[in-house]
N, C-alpha and C positions, 0 to 999 in steps of 0.2 A: 812293077807290076806287071804279075805275067799275063800275056798275050789273052784275049778272047780265045774260050774252046780248049785251050793245055790244060792238063790234068797236075793240079800242084798237090801233092800229098800235102796237108795237115802237120803242126808237130811230128813231123819223119824224124828227125836227131833224139826227139825226147820220148817217140813212141818207140822205137830200134833200142834207144840206153834204156830205158824202166823195163819191156820186156826180156832185157838182157839172157836172148839166147845163145845157146853153145853150138859147139858146131856139131853136127849130127842130129841137130832136134828137129822135133817133130811140132810144125805149125798150123795153126788156122787162123788164116782171114774172111772169115764169115761175110764181109763186105766189100767183097775184091776192088770193084770198081776197074778201071783201066790198070791197075795193078801196080802202083807210086810206091806204097808199104810193102807191097808184097817183093816188089825186086831186091828194095834195101834188106829183106830180112835175109831172104836166098841167099844173098852174098854174106851173111852170116853162118848160115847154119850151115852152108858148103853142100858137095856133093853127095855126103853121107846123111844131111839129112833130109826133110821134105815140109815142105807147104802146100796145105788145100785151101783153094782159094774159092769162094763161094759166091756167085752173086746170081739174080735173078733178071737181069737184063743180059739176053743175049748178046748187043751188040756191046755191052762192057767186056762180057767176057772174050768175045772174039778179041780186043784190042788187047786184050790182057796175054791171053795166048802167043799172041804175034811180042808184045813185049817179055815175054819171060823165055821164050823161045829155046834162049841158049840154055837154060838151066834144066832140058831134056826130064827127066821123068821126075827131078827132085820137087816139081810142080804137079802137082795134078786139079785140074778143072773143075767145075762141080756148078752145074748149070742149077739153083734151086733160090729158095728165101731162106735169110739167116733165121728167120722163125721156126724153121722146120729144120734144126742143128742136130740134133741129135742123133734124130732119122737119116739124115744124108750121112753123115759120117760112121752113121752102122750102114747101112747100106755100100759104103766103100769099106768096109771091114777096118773103122779106125774108133779106137774105144778108149785111149788115152792118149793126152797129148801135151807137150812142155809146153805150152802157148796161145791164147786164144787172145784176137784181136777182131773188134767191133769197130768201124767206121762211121757211123751212123747219119742220118741226113741223106739229102739230095747230094750227085757228085757237080761239077764243074761240066762235064757231059752233057749231061741233061741237061743242068741250066741253061747252055747258051744254045742246046739245038731247040728254035721257035716249036716245031714240030710236035715237043715232047711235052707242049702245055703248060711247064712247070714256072714260067715267066710272065712278067708282063710287062717286059722291057721288050718285048717284039711281040705282034702276033702272031697267035697260032692258034690250032684249035685245045679247046679248055679239058688236057687229057689228065697230065698229072700221075701215068701210074708211071713204077719204076719198073715192071714188068710189062712192057706193052701189050704182052699175049694173053694176057687176063685180067678179071674182075672188070668190077666198075670204072667208069671215067669220075674225072670230075662236074662235066657234062651232065654226066647222068645222076650224079645227087643234086646236085644243082635243081633240076628238073624233075625230081621226082619226092627229094625230101619234104617235108611237110615245114611249117614256118617255125615249127618248137622246134623240131629237131636240128635244124641247120641254127638257133640260136645257139643250142646246147652247142656241137660242133664248132662253131666260129668263136662261143667263151670259153670254151673247155682245151681248145686247140689253140688258139690263136690268140685266146687271153684277150681279145676285141670287146673292149667297153662300151661300143653300140651296136653289140651283137644283136640286140631287137631290131634292133632299124634296119641294119644292112639285111636281116634276115628278111624283113617284114618287104623291103622295097625286092629285093631277088625274086621273092612268092608272087609280088605285083607284077611285077616287069616279063617276067616267064609267061604269066596270060598272054602278054600281048605278044613278043616274039622269043623264041630259044635262045639262051644263052646257050650258046657254044663256040665261044670264042675266046680269047682270053683278054683282049682292049676289051671286049665290050664290058665283062666281069670289073676290071679295073676302072675303067670310066665310072660304069655304075657303082663303086663303092666310095669313088671319090664327090662322086655329085652328092652323096648320102651324108658321107663326113661334112664337106663340106670347105671354104677355103683353113679354114681354122689349123686342118690334120696338116696341113700343109709347113706349118709351125716348127714340126719335127724332124728328128733326122732320118726317120724312116717312111717312106712312099705309104700313102693311105689305106693302099691295098694289100699291104705286106703282111697283115696281120691275117687278112682274109685268106689269101691266097698260100700260108702256111698251116692253117686249119683246115683248108680244102684238103692238102697233097698227105697231111695227117691223116684225117680220115681216107683216104683212095688206097693207102696204101698200110693202114691200121701199124701205124711206127709205136705208137704208144703203149696198145693194147695188152702186148705180151711182153713187156720189156722187163720186168722184173722177174717174170719165171725165164727168159731169156738168159738172164747174168745168172741166176740159180742150177740150170743146165750146166750154161756154160762152166759154171768153177766145179761142178761134179766132176767132169772128163779130164778136168784137169791132172799131172801126176805130183809128187808131191817135189813143193819147190818151183812148179809150174804159175806163168801168171797170165789175168786174166788185164786187158787196157781197152778201155771204153772210149772213144774219143764223139762227145754229144756239145749237140749245136744249139739248143735254146733248153729255156729251164725246166720244163716240163719232161725233156727227157734226163736232164743232169739230175734231177730231183728221184726220178723211180731208180737210174744208177745210183745215185747214191743210198735210196733206201736198202735197194735190195745186197749191196754190200756191207751196210753197216749189219744188216742181219743176220747175212753168213757169218760176220764177225761177232758177231755178240749172240749165238746160240745156244754156249753153256750160262748156266745159270747156279752153279755152285760156287759157296765161299771163296774168295780171291784167293787164300791162303791154303787152298786144299792142294794137296799137293799133284794127285791127278781127278781127270773126270768123275763125277759119278754119276752125275744123272744124265750120261746118255748122251748128251745134246752135244758133241763135241763140235768149238768153231773150225768153219770149212776155211777160211780167210784170213788173210792180216793185210791190212789197211796199209798201203805203202805212201799213199796221199793221202791227208788228212784235210789236205784245201785240194781242187782241182786243178793241175798244170795249165798253164795257160799258151796263148803264144807268145813270143817275144812282142816288142814294138819293131824290128827290124823285117818280121816274118810280115807283120799286120802292112807293114809299108808296100811290102814285096809283092802281099795275095792278102787283099781285105777282107775274102769271105772268111779267113783262119781268127776273125775278129770274136765272133761268138764262141769257138771253139775251148773245149772244154775235155779236158784227160784225167782216168781215175784207174789206180793201178791197183790190182790186190793178187794177194800172193797164197796161194793152195800150201795149207798147214800140214 
């Protein structure tokens, strides 16, 4: 098992093998984190290649800069939100690339820092922002959202079956005192769901925390658009890799990739496309690649990871 706080890139070998970059290639790691995937990719593309690393978290970007300093100008760090991918690349004068990687979700660096407020395993401020310098915190959403809006967030983003009961309890509790700490919220959810919730493998508050984190960081809202935009900047033969960590993300990625691989509506036997809607991607993974049992044993956080790959036609 990885030590607490260590950054362990998920499905590293599978990601590098399936992206299959060549020496001299230009790649984008759009969710750079501390640079685990980027390091291995830079070793492949060599000094004539380039990797543009994007992250909204300034601390993660600083760690990546130090980790990847040995690659010199081959590594290009950019602070920004991966949902602004095309604008960020355009501003860096990058208009076509050989590969794009998205490693979605929250990193171990963020999860293991109580001050970031992503986890209920240690008490901390109810924050959850991947970019700690912008946007509303989870505490602000909990304090201001209506009961119906909270129910929608918990149901849609956390698939919490008792979303209405949890939302009602949050509204009632905040009238007595502000919910500003992770432990406060976790204990409230435990009380609402009752002892029976402990029968399941995950902590009773897991779905609530996932839902709020997704809402704070708008992780699902633009995902299908983002996959389409990433595919649009790939050179012919370039590949797009997306690692997701829960069913909502994976479904959105699957829909977007399948749509890009099935744009053409011409009869199958037509020698060339006549409808003007040529397919953009070839799916290289009919089903998502899953981490090995050995990797899960070493890094339990990899358990829910799903990797999908598409190649630009």
